[in-house]
ZAKOLKOL-480945 format. One record per atom (N, C-alpha, C, CB): residue in one letter; residue number from 1; x, y, z. Coordinates in Angstrom, 1 decimal, m for minus. Glycine has a CB too. Layout:
N
A_NUM_X_Y_Z
...
//
This chain:
215
M_1_0.9_m1.5_m0.1
M_1_0.1_0.5_m0.2
M_1_0.5_0.9_0.0
M_1_m1.0_1.3_0.3
P_2_0.4_2.2_m0.9
P_2_0.9_3.6_m0.4
P_2_1.2_4.2_0.7
P_2_0.4_4.4_m0.8
P_3_2.1_5.3_1.5
P_3_2.3_5.9_1.8
P_3_0.4_6.2_2.7
P_3_3.2_6.5_0.7
E_4_0.3_7.0_3.5
E_4_m0.2_7.7_3.2
E_4_m0.5_8.8_3.0
E_4_m0.5_7.5_3.3
S_5_0.4_9.8_3.6
S_5_0.8_10.7_2.9
S_5_2.6_10.6_2.2
S_5_0.5_11.8_3.9
C_6_2.7_11.4_0.7
C_6_3.5_11.0_0.5
C_6_4.2_12.7_1.1
C_6_3.6_10.2_m1.0
K_7_5.6_12.8_0.3
K_7_6.4_14.4_0.0
K_7_6.2_15.1_m1.0
K_7_7.8_14.5_m0.2
V_8_6.7_14.0_m1.4
V_8_7.5_14.8_m3.6
V_8_5.3_15.2_m3.7
V_8_8.8_12.3_m6.0
D_9_4.0_13.9_m3.5
D_9_2.8_14.9_m3.5
D_9_2.2_16.1_m2.8
D_9_2.1_14.4_m3.4
R_10_3.0_15.9_m2.0
R_10_2.7_17.2_m0.3
R_10_3.0_18.4_m1.8
R_10_4.7_17.2_2.0
V_11_4.7_18.0_m2.1
V_11_5.3_19.5_m2.2
V_11_5.1_20.1_m4.1
V_11_7.4_19.3_m1.6
V_12_4.0_19.0_m5.1
V_12_4.0_19.2_m6.2
V_12_2.6_19.6_m5.6
V_12_4.4_18.1_m7.2
D_13_1.8_19.2_m5.2
D_13_0.6_20.4_m4.8
D_13_1.2_21.8_m4.4
D_13_m0.2_19.9_m3.3
A_14_1.5_21.2_m3.6
A_14_1.8_22.7_m2.7
A_14_2.2_24.1_m3.5
A_14_3.2_22.3_m1.6
Y_15_3.4_23.1_m4.4
Y_15_3.8_24.3_m5.4
Y_15_3.3_24.1_m6.3
Y_15_5.1_24.7_m5.8
G_16_2.4_23.4_m7.0
G_16_2.3_24.0_m8.6
G_16_2.7_22.7_m9.6
G_16_3.6_25.4_m8.9
L_17_3.3_22.4_m9.3
L_17_4.5_22.0_m10.1
L_17_4.3_21.1_m11.3
L_17_5.4_21.4_m9.3
D_18_3.2_20.9_m11.4
D_18_2.8_19.7_m12.6
D_18_1.9_20.4_m13.1
D_18_2.3_18.1_m12.2
E_19_2.4_20.5_m14.6
E_19_1.0_21.6_m15.2
E_19_0.2_20.9_m16.1
E_19_1.4_23.0_m16.2
S_20_m0.1_20.2_m15.4
S_20_m0.9_19.3_m16.9
S_20_m2.3_18.6_m16.3
S_20_0.5_17.7_m17.8
V_21_m3.5_17.9_m16.2
V_21_m4.7_19.4_m16.0
V_21_m5.0_17.2_m14.5
V_21_m6.9_20.5_m18.5
E_22_m4.4_16.1_m15.1
E_22_m4.6_15.0_m14.4
E_22_m2.8_15.2_m13.1
E_22_m4.6_13.4_m15.9
R_23_m2.1_16.2_m13.6
R_23_m1.2_15.8_m12.4
R_23_m0.3_14.6_m12.4
R_23_m2.1_15.6_m11.2
R_24_0.0_14.4_m12.8
R_24_0.8_12.9_m13.9
R_24_1.8_13.3_m14.2
R_24_0.2_12.4_m15.5
A_25_1.8_14.7_m15.0
A_25_3.0_14.4_m15.9
A_25_4.7_14.7_m15.2
A_25_2.8_15.5_m17.3
I_26_4.7_15.0_m14.5
I_26_5.7_14.4_m12.8
I_26_5.9_13.4_m12.3
I_26_5.4_14.8_m11.7
D_27_5.5_12.2_m12.5
D_27_5.1_11.7_m12.1
D_27_6.0_10.9_m12.9
D_27_3.9_11.9_m11.9
S_28_5.0_10.4_m15.1
S_28_5.6_9.5_m15.5
S_28_6.5_9.8_m16.0
S_28_5.2_8.8_m16.0
R_29_7.4_11.1_m15.6
R_29_8.9_11.6_m15.9
R_29_9.9_11.1_m15.2
R_29_9.1_13.0_m15.7
L_30_9.0_11.2_m13.2
L_30_10.5_10.5_m13.1
L_30_10.1_9.1_m13.6
L_30_11.2_10.5_m11.3
L_31_9.3_8.0_m13.7
L_31_9.8_6.0_m13.8
L_31_10.4_6.5_m14.9
L_31_8.4_4.3_m14.2
A_32_9.6_7.2_m16.2
A_32_10.6_7.1_m17.4
A_32_11.6_7.5_m17.1
A_32_10.4_7.6_m18.5
R_33_12.6_8.0_m16.4
R_33_13.8_8.2_m16.6
R_33_14.6_7.2_m15.5
R_33_14.0_9.7_m16.5
W_34_13.6_7.2_m14.8
W_34_13.7_6.3_m14.0
W_34_14.5_4.8_m14.1
W_34_12.7_6.2_m13.7
T_35_13.5_3.6_m14.9
T_35_13.3_2.9_m15.7
T_35_13.6_3.3_m17.3
T_35_12.1_2.8_m15.3
G_36_14.1_4.0_m18.0
G_36_15.0_3.6_m19.3
G_36_14.6_3.9_m20.0
G_36_15.3_2.6_m19.8
E_37_13.0_3.9_m19.9
E_37_12.0_4.3_m21.2
E_37_11.7_5.5_m21.0
E_37_10.7_3.5_m21.3
D_38_12.4_7.0_m21.9
D_38_12.4_7.5_m22.9
D_38_12.9_7.2_m23.9
D_38_12.7_8.3_m22.8
G_39_14.1_7.0_m23.6
G_39_15.2_5.8_m24.5
G_39_16.5_6.8_m24.0
G_39_14.9_5.6_m26.7
R_40_16.7_7.4_m22.6
R_40_17.5_7.3_m22.2
R_40_18.2_6.2_m21.6
R_40_17.4_8.0_m21.7
P_41_19.5_6.4_m21.1
P_41_19.6_5.4_m19.6
P_41_19.5_5.6_m18.5
P_41_20.5_4.8_m19.4
A_42_18.6_4.9_m17.9
A_42_18.7_5.2_m16.5
A_42_18.8_5.5_m15.4
A_42_18.8_5.1_m16.2
E_43_18.2_6.7_m14.7
E_43_19.0_7.0_m13.2
E_43_18.1_6.8_m12.5
E_43_19.6_8.4_m12.7
G_44_18.7_7.0_m12.0
G_44_19.1_6.4_m9.9
G_44_18.5_7.3_m8.5
G_44_21.0_6.6_m9.5
Y_45_18.0_8.0_m7.7
Y_45_17.3_7.8_m7.2
Y_45_18.2_9.5_m6.3
Y_45_16.9_6.2_m6.8
R_46_19.0_9.8_m6.6
R_46_20.7_10.7_m6.2
R_46_19.8_11.8_m7.5
R_46_23.0_9.4_m7.0
T_47_20.1_11.4_m9.3
T_47_20.0_12.1_m9.8
T_47_18.4_12.4_m10.0
T_47_20.9_11.9_m10.6
L_48_17.8_11.7_m9.7
L_48_16.2_12.6_m10.2
L_48_15.6_12.7_m9.0
L_48_15.0_11.7_m11.3
T_49_16.3_12.9_m7.8
T_49_16.4_13.8_m6.7
T_49_16.6_15.5_m6.8
T_49_17.4_13.3_m6.0
D_50_17.5_15.2_m7.3
D_50_17.7_16.4_m7.4
D_50_17.1_17.2_m8.6
D_50_19.0_16.5_m7.3
W_51_17.2_16.4_m10.3
W_51_16.1_17.5_m11.3
W_51_14.8_18.1_m9.9
W_51_14.9_16.0_m13.0
F_52_14.5_16.7_m9.1
F_52_12.8_17.2_m8.5
F_52_13.1_18.6_m7.9
F_52_12.0_16.2_m7.2
N_53_14.3_18.6_m6.9
N_53_14.4_19.6_m6.5
N_53_14.9_21.5_m7.2
N_53_14.9_19.0_m5.8
K_54_15.3_21.0_m8.3
K_54_16.0_22.4_m8.5
K_54_15.3_22.6_m9.1
K_54_17.3_22.6_m9.0
R_55_13.7_21.8_m10.1
R_55_12.7_21.9_m10.9
R_55_12.1_22.8_m9.8
R_55_11.9_20.5_m11.4
L_56_12.3_22.4_m8.4
L_56_11.2_23.2_m7.4
L_56_12.0_24.4_m6.6
L_56_10.4_22.0_m6.1
I_57_13.0_23.9_m7.1
I_57_13.7_25.9_m7.2
I_57_13.5_27.4_m7.7
I_57_14.7_26.0_m7.8
R_58_13.4_26.0_m9.5
R_58_13.3_27.0_m9.7
R_58_11.9_27.6_m10.2
R_58_14.1_27.0_m10.3
C_59_10.7_26.8_m10.1
C_59_10.1_27.3_m9.4
C_59_9.6_28.0_m8.8
C_59_10.0_27.3_m9.3
V_60_10.2_28.5_m7.5
V_60_9.6_29.1_m6.7
V_60_10.6_30.6_m7.1
V_60_9.7_28.3_m5.1
Y_61_11.7_30.5_m7.4
Y_61_12.2_31.5_m7.7
Y_61_11.9_32.3_m9.4
Y_61_13.6_31.0_m7.4
D_62_10.7_32.2_m10.1
D_62_10.6_32.4_m11.2
D_62_9.1_33.3_m10.3
D_62_10.7_31.2_m12.4
R_63_8.2_32.6_m9.6
R_63_7.5_32.8_m8.4
R_63_8.0_34.1_m8.1
R_63_7.7_31.8_m7.3
H_64_9.4_34.5_m7.8
H_64_9.4_35.7_m6.6
H_64_10.5_36.0_m7.5
H_64_9.5_35.5_m4.7
G_65_10.7_36.7_m8.6
G_65_11.6_37.4_m8.9
G_65_12.7_37.0_m9.4
G_65_11.8_38.0_m8.2
R_66_12.8_36.1_m8.7
R_66_14.7_35.6_m8.4
R_66_15.1_34.8_m9.5
R_66_15.2_34.5_m6.9
D_67_16.5_35.8_m10.6
D_67_16.8_35.1_m11.6
D_67_16.7_33.6_m11.6
D_67_17.9_35.5_m11.8
S_68_16.7_32.5_m12.1
S_68_17.3_31.8_m12.9
S_68_17.9_30.3_m13.6
S_68_17.7_32.2_m12.8
L_69_18.7_31.7_m14.3
L_69_19.7_31.2_m15.4
L_69_20.6_31.2_m14.8
L_69_20.0_31.9_m16.6
G_70_21.7_31.3_m15.9
G_70_23.2_30.0_m15.5
G_70_23.0_29.2_m14.9
G_70_24.4_30.2_m14.8
G_71_24.5_28.9_m13.7
G_71_24.2_28.0_m12.6
G_71_23.3_28.3_m11.2
G_71_25.4_27.6_m12.3
R_72_23.0_29.9_m11.3
R_72_22.4_30.2_m10.5
R_72_21.4_28.5_m9.3
R_72_21.7_31.3_m11.5
V_73_20.4_28.1_m10.4
V_73_20.0_27.1_m9.0
V_73_20.5_25.9_m8.8
V_73_18.6_26.8_m8.9
E_74_21.8_26.0_m9.6
E_74_22.2_25.0_m9.2
E_74_23.9_25.1_m7.8
E_74_22.5_24.4_m10.8
N_75_24.3_26.3_m8.6
N_75_25.1_26.8_m6.6
N_75_24.1_26.9_m6.6
N_75_26.2_28.1_m5.9
D_76_22.9_27.2_m6.0
D_76_21.7_27.3_m4.6
D_76_21.8_26.1_m4.1
D_76_20.0_27.5_m4.8
Y_77_21.8_25.5_m4.6
Y_77_21.1_23.7_m4.5
Y_77_22.6_23.3_m3.7
Y_77_20.7_22.5_m6.7
A_78_23.4_23.6_m4.2
A_78_24.2_23.2_m3.8
A_78_24.6_23.1_m2.8
A_78_24.8_23.5_m4.2
A_79_24.9_25.0_m2.8
A_79_24.6_25.4_m0.9
A_79_23.5_24.6_m0.2
A_79_23.9_27.3_m0.5
L_80_22.6_25.1_0.0
L_80_21.6_24.8_0.9
L_80_21.5_22.7_1.0
L_80_20.1_25.9_0.2
T_81_21.9_22.2_m0.2
T_81_22.7_20.4_0.8
T_81_23.6_20.3_0.8
T_81_22.6_18.8_0.5
G_82_24.6_20.6_1.4
G_82_26.1_20.9_1.3
G_82_26.4_20.7_2.8
G_82_26.7_22.4_0.6
E_83_27.1_20.6_3.0
E_83_28.4_20.9_4.2
E_83_28.4_21.9_5.1
E_83_29.7_21.2_3.8
D_84_28.7_22.8_3.6
D_84_29.3_24.7_4.1
D_84_28.0_25.2_5.1
D_84_29.4_26.2_2.0
D_85_28.1_25.6_6.1
D_85_27.5_25.7_7.3
D_85_27.3_27.6_6.8
D_85_28.7_25.1_8.9
L_86_28.3_27.9_6.6
L_86_28.2_29.6_6.5
L_86_28.2_30.0_4.9
L_86_29.6_30.5_7.3
L_87_27.9_28.6_3.9
L_87_27.4_29.3_2.1
L_87_25.9_28.9_3.1
L_87_27.9_28.0_m0.2
A_88_25.2_28.3_3.1
A_88_24.8_28.3_3.4
A_88_23.6_29.5_3.4
A_88_25.5_27.9_3.8
A_89_24.2_29.7_4.8
A_89_23.7_30.8_5.1
A_89_24.1_32.1_4.4
A_89_23.8_31.0_6.3
E_90_24.5_32.6_3.3
E_90_25.2_33.7_3.2
E_90_23.7_32.8_1.8
E_90_27.3_34.0_3.3
V_91_23.1_32.4_1.1
V_91_21.8_32.4_m0.2
V_91_20.6_31.9_0.9
V_91_22.1_30.7_m1.9
E_92_20.8_31.5_1.9
E_92_19.5_31.3_3.1
E_92_18.8_33.4_3.3
E_92_20.8_30.4_5.2
E_93_20.2_34.2_3.5
E_93_20.1_35.4_3.5
E_93_19.4_35.9_3.0
E_93_20.7_35.9_3.2
S_94_19.8_35.7_1.2
S_94_19.2_35.7_m0.8
S_94_18.2_36.0_m0.2
S_94_19.0_34.2_m2.2
L_95_17.8_34.9_m0.2
L_95_16.5_34.0_m0.9
L_95_15.7_34.9_0.1
L_95_16.2_31.9_m0.7
R_96_16.2_35.3_1.6
R_96_15.2_35.9_2.3
R_96_14.3_37.6_1.6
R_96_15.9_36.1_3.8
G_97_15.7_37.7_1.3
G_97_16.0_39.0_0.9
G_97_15.1_39.4_m0.4
G_97_17.6_39.0_0.6
D_98_14.9_38.1_m1.1
D_98_14.4_38.6_m2.3
D_98_12.3_37.6_m1.8
D_98_15.6_37.8_m4.2
G_99_12.2_37.8_m1.3
G_99_11.1_37.7_m0.1
G_99_10.3_35.8_0.0
G_99_9.7_39.2_m0.6
I_100_12.2_34.9_m0.2
I_100_11.3_33.7_m0.5
I_100_11.5_33.1_1.0
I_100_12.0_32.5_m2.0
D_101_11.2_32.7_0.9
D_101_10.9_31.1_3.0
D_101_11.7_30.6_2.5
D_101_9.3_29.7_3.5
A_102_13.2_31.3_3.4
A_102_14.1_29.2_3.1
A_102_14.0_29.1_3.8
A_102_15.5_28.5_2.9
D_103_13.3_29.0_4.9
D_103_13.5_27.6_6.0
D_103_12.3_26.6_5.6
D_103_13.2_28.0_8.0
R_104_11.4_27.3_4.7
R_104_10.4_26.2_4.2
R_104_10.7_25.6_2.7
R_104_8.9_26.9_4.2
L_105_11.0_26.3_2.3
L_105_12.3_26.1_1.0
L_105_12.7_25.0_1.3
L_105_13.7_27.2_0.9
R_106_13.7_24.9_2.5
R_106_15.1_23.6_2.7
R_106_13.7_22.7_3.7
R_106_17.2_24.3_4.1
R_107_13.2_22.9_3.7
R_107_12.6_21.9_4.5
R_107_11.4_20.8_3.6
R_107_11.8_22.9_5.6
D_108_11.1_21.4_2.6
D_108_10.6_21.2_0.8
D_108_10.8_19.7_0.2
D_108_11.8_22.2_m0.2
L_109_12.6_20.3_0.2
L_109_13.2_19.5_m0.5
L_109_13.8_18.2_m0.2
L_109_13.9_20.2_m0.8
V_110_13.0_17.4_m1.1
V_110_12.9_15.6_m0.5
V_110_14.3_15.1_m0.4
V_110_12.0_14.3_m1.5
S_111_14.2_14.1_0.3
S_111_15.6_13.2_m0.1
S_111_15.1_12.0_m0.9
S_111_16.4_12.5_1.4
W_112_16.7_11.2_m1.2
W_112_17.0_10.0_m2.2
W_112_16.2_9.4_m0.7
W_112_19.0_9.3_m2.9
G_113_15.9_8.8_0.2
G_113_14.9_7.7_0.5
G_113_13.4_7.3_m0.1
G_113_14.7_7.9_1.8
T_114_13.5_9.7_0.3
T_114_11.9_9.8_0.0
T_114_11.8_9.9_m1.9
T_114_11.1_11.6_0.9
M_115_12.4_10.0_m2.5
M_115_12.1_9.6_m3.8
M_115_12.2_8.3_m4.3
M_115_12.7_10.2_m4.5
R_116_12.8_7.3_m3.5
R_116_12.9_5.7_m3.9
R_116_11.8_5.5_m3.4
R_116_14.1_4.6_m3.2
T_117_10.4_5.7_m2.4
T_117_9.2_5.5_m1.7
T_117_8.4_6.0_m2.6
T_117_9.0_6.1_m0.5
H_118_8.8_7.1_m3.5
H_118_7.3_7.3_m3.7
H_118_7.4_6.6_m5.3
H_118_6.6_9.1_m3.6
L_119_8.5_6.6_m5.4
L_119_9.1_5.5_m6.8
L_119_8.5_4.0_m6.7
L_119_10.9_5.2_m6.8
K_120_8.7_3.4_m5.4
K_120_8.8_2.2_m5.8
K_120_7.3_1.9_m5.1
K_120_10.3_1.4_m5.3
E_121_6.4_3.0_m4.2
E_121_6.0_2.4_m3.0
E_121_4.5_2.7_m3.6
E_121_6.6_3.0_m1.5
C_122_4.5_4.9_m3.7
C_122_3.1_5.5_m4.4
C_122_3.3_5.2_m6.0
C_122_2.8_7.3_m4.0
L_123_3.7_4.9_m6.6
L_123_4.2_4.9_m8.2
L_123_4.6_3.0_m8.9
L_123_6.0_6.2_m8.3
D_124_4.9_2.1_m7.3
D_124_4.3_1.4_m7.8
D_124_5.4_0.2_m9.4
D_124_3.1_2.6_m8.2
G_125_6.9_1.1_m8.7
G_125_7.9_0.7_m10.1
G_125_8.7_0.3_m10.1
G_125_8.4_1.4_m11.0
E_126_9.6_0.0_m11.3
E_126_10.2_m1.8_m11.1
E_126_11.4_m1.1_m12.1
E_126_8.9_m3.8_m11.9
K_127_12.0_m1.7_m11.5
K_127_12.7_m2.7_m12.9
K_127_14.1_m2.8_m13.2
K_127_12.3_m2.1_m14.3
E_128_13.8_m3.7_m14.1
E_128_14.9_m4.1_m13.5
E_128_17.0_m3.9_m13.8
E_128_14.5_m5.4_m13.7
T_129_17.4_m4.2_m12.6
T_129_19.1_m4.1_m12.0
T_129_20.4_m4.6_m12.1
T_129_19.2_m4.2_m11.0
T_130_21.1_m4.8_m12.5
T_130_22.2_m5.8_m11.9
T_130_22.9_m5.1_m10.0
T_130_23.8_m5.8_m13.4
R_131_23.2_m5.6_m9.5
R_131_24.5_m4.7_m8.4
R_131_24.7_m3.9_m8.8
R_131_25.8_m5.0_m8.2
S_132_25.5_m3.7_m9.6
S_132_26.5_m2.7_m9.8
S_132_25.5_m1.4_m9.9
S_132_27.5_m3.0_m11.1
E_133_24.1_m1.7_m10.9
E_133_24.2_m0.2_m11.5
E_133_22.7_0.0_m10.2
E_133_24.0_0.0_m13.8
S_134_22.0_m0.9_m9.7
S_134_21.6_m1.1_m8.1
S_134_21.5_0.6_m7.4
S_134_23.1_m2.3_m7.2
D_135_22.8_m0.4_m7.3
D_135_24.2_1.4_m5.8
D_135_23.1_0.6_m5.1
D_135_24.2_4.2_m5.8
W_136_22.9_m0.3_m4.1
W_136_22.3_m0.2_m2.9
W_136_22.4_0.7_m2.2
W_136_22.6_m1.0_m2.4
E_137_24.0_0.2_m1.7
E_137_25.0_1.3_m0.6
E_137_25.1_2.6_m0.8
E_137_26.5_1.0_m0.7
R_138_24.5_3.5_m1.7
R_138_24.0_5.0_m1.5
R_138_23.1_4.8_m1.1
R_138_23.8_6.0_m2.5
D_139_22.4_3.8_m1.7
D_139_20.9_4.4_m1.0
D_139_20.6_3.8_0.1
D_139_19.5_4.2_m1.8
A_140_20.7_2.8_0.3
A_140_20.5_2.5_2.0
A_140_20.9_3.5_2.3
A_140_21.2_1.3_2.7
V_141_21.4_4.4_2.6
V_141_22.9_5.2_3.6
V_141_21.8_6.7_3.4
V_141_25.4_5.2_2.4
A_142_21.5_7.0_1.6
A_142_20.2_7.9_2.0
A_142_19.4_7.8_1.9
A_142_19.9_8.8_1.8
T_143_18.1_6.2_2.4
T_143_17.6_5.9_3.3
T_143_17.7_6.2_5.0
T_143_17.9_5.0_3.0
A_144_18.5_5.8_5.5
A_144_19.0_5.6_7.0
A_144_19.0_7.0_7.2
A_144_20.5_4.9_7.5
R_145_19.3_8.5_6.3
R_145_19.9_8.7_7.1
R_145_17.4_10.5_6.5
R_145_22.5_8.8_6.9
S_146_16.9_9.7_5.2
S_146_15.6_10.7_5.7
S_146_15.5_10.0_6.9
S_146_13.9_10.6_4.7
V_147_15.2_8.4_6.9
V_147_14.7_8.2_8.4
V_147_14.6_8.6_9.7
V_147_14.9_7.5_8.6
A_148_16.0_9.2_9.7
A_148_16.6_9.7_11.2
A_148_16.5_11.3_11.1
A_148_18.5_9.2_11.5
E_149_16.8_11.9_10.2
E_149_15.4_13.2_9.2
E_149_14.0_13.0_10.2
E_149_14.8_12.4_6.8
E_150_13.4_11.8_9.7
E_150_12.3_12.5_10.1
E_150_11.8_12.4_11.1
E_150_11.5_12.5_9.5
K_151_12.3_11.2_11.6
K_151_12.1_10.8_13.3
K_151_12.3_12.2_14.4
K_151_13.5_9.4_13.7
T_152_13.4_12.8_13.9
T_152_14.1_13.8_13.8
T_152_12.7_15.1_14.5
T_152_14.9_13.9_12.1
A_153_12.4_15.4_13.5
A_153_11.4_16.4_13.1
A_153_10.6_15.7_14.4
A_153_10.7_16.6_11.3
D_154_9.9_14.9_13.7
D_154_8.9_14.4_14.7
D_154_8.6_15.0_16.6
D_154_9.5_13.0_14.7
A_155_10.5_14.5_16.9
A_155_11.1_14.6_18.0
A_155_10.4_16.2_18.6
A_155_12.9_14.4_17.7
L_156_11.4_16.8_17.1
L_156_11.4_18.1_17.6
L_156_10.3_19.2_17.1
L_156_12.6_18.6_17.2
S_157_9.2_18.6_16.8
S_157_7.8_19.3_17.1
S_157_7.6_18.8_18.4
S_157_6.5_19.0_16.1
S_158_7.4_17.2_19.4
S_158_6.5_16.9_20.2
S_158_7.4_18.1_21.5
S_158_6.4_15.0_20.4
L_159_8.7_18.6_21.0
L_159_9.4_18.7_22.4
L_159_9.0_20.9_21.7
L_159_11.8_17.7_22.7
A_160_8.7_21.2_21.4
A_160_8.3_23.0_20.5
A_160_7.0_22.3_21.0
A_160_8.5_23.5_18.1
S_161_5.8_22.5_21.1
S_161_4.7_22.3_21.5
S_161_4.8_22.2_23.1
S_161_4.1_21.3_20.8
R_162_5.7_21.3_23.3
R_162_5.8_21.5_25.0
R_162_6.0_22.1_25.9
R_162_6.3_21.1_25.5
G_163_6.6_23.5_24.6
G_163_7.7_24.7_25.2
G_163_9.0_23.3_25.9
G_163_6.7_26.2_26.9
R_164_9.7_22.8_25.7
R_164_10.5_22.4_25.3
R_164_11.7_22.8_25.2
R_164_10.3_22.2_24.7
I_165_11.2_23.5_23.4
I_165_12.3_24.4_22.2
I_165_11.4_24.6_21.7
I_165_13.6_23.8_21.2
A_166_12.1_26.1_22.1
A_166_11.4_27.5_20.6
A_166_12.0_26.7_19.8
A_166_12.0_29.6_20.3
G_167_11.5_26.9_19.1
G_167_11.3_27.3_17.4
G_167_11.3_26.0_16.9
G_167_12.4_28.3_16.5
A_168_11.5_24.6_17.8
A_168_11.7_23.3_17.2
A_168_11.1_23.0_15.9
A_168_11.2_22.2_18.2
D_169_10.0_24.1_16.5
D_169_8.5_22.7_14.9
D_169_9.6_23.5_13.4
D_169_5.1_23.7_14.8
T_170_9.7_24.8_13.3
T_170_10.2_24.9_12.1
T_170_11.4_24.8_11.7
T_170_10.0_25.7_11.8
A_171_12.2_24.1_12.4
A_171_13.9_24.6_12.7
A_171_14.1_23.0_11.2
A_171_15.0_24.2_15.4
T_172_15.0_23.4_10.5
T_172_15.4_22.4_9.1
T_172_16.1_20.7_10.7
T_172_17.5_23.7_7.5
V_173_16.2_19.9_10.3
V_173_17.0_19.3_10.6
V_173_17.2_18.7_9.5
V_173_16.9_18.7_11.6
T_174_19.3_18.4_9.7
T_174_19.6_17.9_8.6
T_174_20.7_16.4_9.7
T_174_20.4_19.3_7.4
V_175_20.3_15.0_8.7
V_175_21.4_14.7_9.4
V_175_22.3_13.9_8.2
V_175_21.1_13.8_10.8
Q_176_24.3_14.5_9.3
Q_176_25.3_14.3_7.6
Q_176_25.6_12.1_8.8
Q_176_28.0_16.3_7.1
V_177_26.4_11.8_7.1
V_177_26.8_10.1_7.8
V_177_28.2_10.6_7.9
V_177_26.7_8.3_6.7
Q_178_29.1_10.0_8.9
Q_178_30.6_10.4_8.9
Q_178_31.3_8.7_9.1
Q_178_31.0_11.7_10.5
V_179_32.3_9.3_8.2
V_179_33.1_7.4_8.2
V_179_34.8_8.3_9.5
V_179_34.1_6.4_5.2
I_180_35.5_7.0_10.0
I_180_36.3_7.8_10.9
I_180_37.1_6.8_11.1
I_180_35.9_8.5_12.1
C_181_38.6_7.4_10.0
C_181_40.2_6.3_10.2
C_181_39.9_5.1_12.1
C_181_42.2_8.1_10.7
D_182_39.5_4.0_11.8
D_182_40.5_3.8_12.8
D_182_41.5_3.3_13.0
D_182_40.3_3.6_13.4
E_183_42.6_4.4_12.4
E_183_44.5_4.7_12.5
E_183_44.3_6.6_12.8
E_183_45.7_4.2_10.3
C_184_43.5_7.0_13.3
C_184_43.6_8.2_13.7
C_184_42.2_8.6_13.4
C_184_44.7_8.9_13.2
P_185_42.3_10.9_14.0
P_185_41.3_11.3_14.3
P_185_40.3_11.4_12.6
P_185_41.7_12.8_15.2
T_186_41.1_11.8_11.9
T_186_41.4_11.7_10.6
T_186_39.0_11.3_9.7
T_186_43.2_10.0_10.5
R_187_38.1_12.1_10.0
R_187_36.7_11.9_9.5
R_187_35.9_12.7_8.1
R_187_36.1_12.3_10.7
V_188_35.4_12.0_7.5
V_188_35.0_12.7_5.8
V_188_33.2_11.9_5.8
V_188_36.6_11.8_4.0
S_189_33.0_12.5_5.6
S_189_31.5_12.1_4.7
S_189_31.4_11.6_4.4
S_189_31.0_12.4_4.0
F_190_30.5_10.6_4.5
F_190_30.5_9.8_3.7
F_190_30.1_8.9_2.3
F_190_30.5_9.5_4.2
D_191_29.3_10.4_1.4
D_191_29.9_11.4_0.2
D_191_30.8_11.0_m0.3
D_191_30.4_12.7_0.6
V_192_32.3_11.8_0.1
V_192_33.6_12.1_m0.2
V_192_33.9_11.0_m0.1
V_192_34.3_12.9_0.3
A_193_33.9_9.7_1.5
A_193_34.7_8.5_1.0
A_193_34.7_8.0_0.0
A_193_34.6_7.7_1.5
L_194_33.3_7.8_m0.5
L_194_32.3_6.8_m1.3
L_194_33.6_7.6_m2.8
L_194_29.8_7.4_m1.3
E_195_33.0_9.1_m3.3
E_195_33.6_9.6_m4.5
E_195_35.1_9.6_m4.9
E_195_33.3_10.9_m4.7
R_196_35.7_8.9_m4.0
R_196_37.5_9.3_m4.0
R_196_37.7_7.9_m3.6
R_196_38.5_10.7_m2.7
G_197_37.2_6.9_m3.7
G_197_37.1_5.7_m2.6
G_197_38.0_4.6_m1.8
G_197_36.5_4.9_m2.9
Y_198_38.2_6.5_m0.6
Y_198_38.6_5.4_0.5
Y_198_39.1_7.0_2.2
Y_198_40.7_4.1_m0.5
V_199_39.4_6.5_2.6
V_199_39.0_7.5_4.2
V_199_39.1_8.3_4.2
V_199_39.5_7.6_5.4
C_200_41.0_8.2_4.5
C_200_42.0_8.5_5.1
C_200_43.2_8.7_4.5
C_200_42.0_7.8_5.8
D_201_43.5_9.9_3.6
D_201_45.1_9.5_2.4
D_201_45.6_9.9_3.1
D_201_45.5_9.9_0.9
Q_202_46.2_8.9_4.9
Q_202_47.5_9.1_5.7
Q_202_47.4_7.2_5.6
Q_202_47.4_10.2_7.6
H_203_46.0_6.6_5.8
H_203_46.2_4.9_6.0
H_203_45.3_3.9_4.6
H_203_45.3_4.5_7.8
D_204_44.4_5.1_4.2
D_204_43.8_4.4_3.2
D_204_44.0_4.3_1.8
D_204_42.8_4.6_3.4
C_205_44.1_5.8_1.5
C_205_44.7_6.1_0.2
C_205_45.2_5.2_m0.6
C_205_45.7_6.8_0.4
P_206_45.2_4.1_m1.5
P_206_46.3_3.4_m2.6
P_206_47.8_3.1_m2.6
P_206_46.4_4.1_m3.5
E_207_47.7_4.5_m3.2
E_207_49.4_5.6_m3.1
E_207_49.8_5.8_m1.9
E_207_49.3_7.3_m3.5
S_208_48.9_6.4_m0.6
S_208_49.8_6.1_0.3
S_208_50.9_5.1_0.5
S_208_49.1_5.9_1.0
P_209_52.4_5.6_0.8
P_209_53.0_4.8_1.7
P_209_52.4_4.2_3.3
P_209_54.0_5.5_1.8
A_210_52.3_4.8_4.6
A_210_50.7_4.7_5.2
A_210_51.0_4.0_4.9
A_210_49.3_5.2_5.2
A_211_49.8_3.3_4.1
A_211_48.4_2.5_3.3
A_211_49.3_1.6_4.0
A_211_47.9_2.4_1.3
T_212_49.8_1.3_1.8
T_212_50.6_0.2_1.9
T_212_51.3_m0.9_3.3
T_212_51.6_0.8_1.3
E_213_51.8_0.0_4.1
E_213_52.5_m0.5_5.4
E_213_51.5_m1.1_6.4
E_213_53.2_0.7_6.2
H_214_50.2_m0.3_6.5
H_214_49.7_m0.8_7.1
H_214_48.7_m2.1_7.1
H_214_49.5_0.0_7.4
R_215_48.5_m1.8_5.6
R_215_48.4_m3.4_4.6
R_215_48.5_m4.5_5.3
R_215_49.6_m3.7_3.4
//
């Protein structure tokens, strides 16, 4: 059974992202891109999540008269979803200057886990993939982050309602997964470790003498 309330559907409805009368154009496009039925290589949850979120940001910018041309949307999206808090704060301040509710926009961005649920459960989507194509490890971490963020947001909402933490119900919750070297204090995000293929450049990097000796 599909979830009782799907965040993707709520965002589409709230912002009017789907211009079709039946409000199914976005769902059809997501499924086609995920399965590869549109004639192009099948895309993963991360790519589709980025596409959806950038579409949301562009829609908000256009309605508030904020420039959405060039790399503006891509750069702002990277800042809002990245790990540089100072850069994110600068973008948020700029958004507020254009009359945009930055906190709401960040809350309404969907996660990989949410997109996965929407495709597989809400839309009953299926596709054949090999183990390497499915990238299940990345998806598993994304799902865990999504669940942790949602549970934390629920807890904060409860604390706010009981007067324990003022403003907790409107705060933005982000969960970062970090991996730590077992030989030294070096820590990096899961995404960085996955992209470069190692945790520590001193003990795990294949080109590092220390790593060779460690092995």
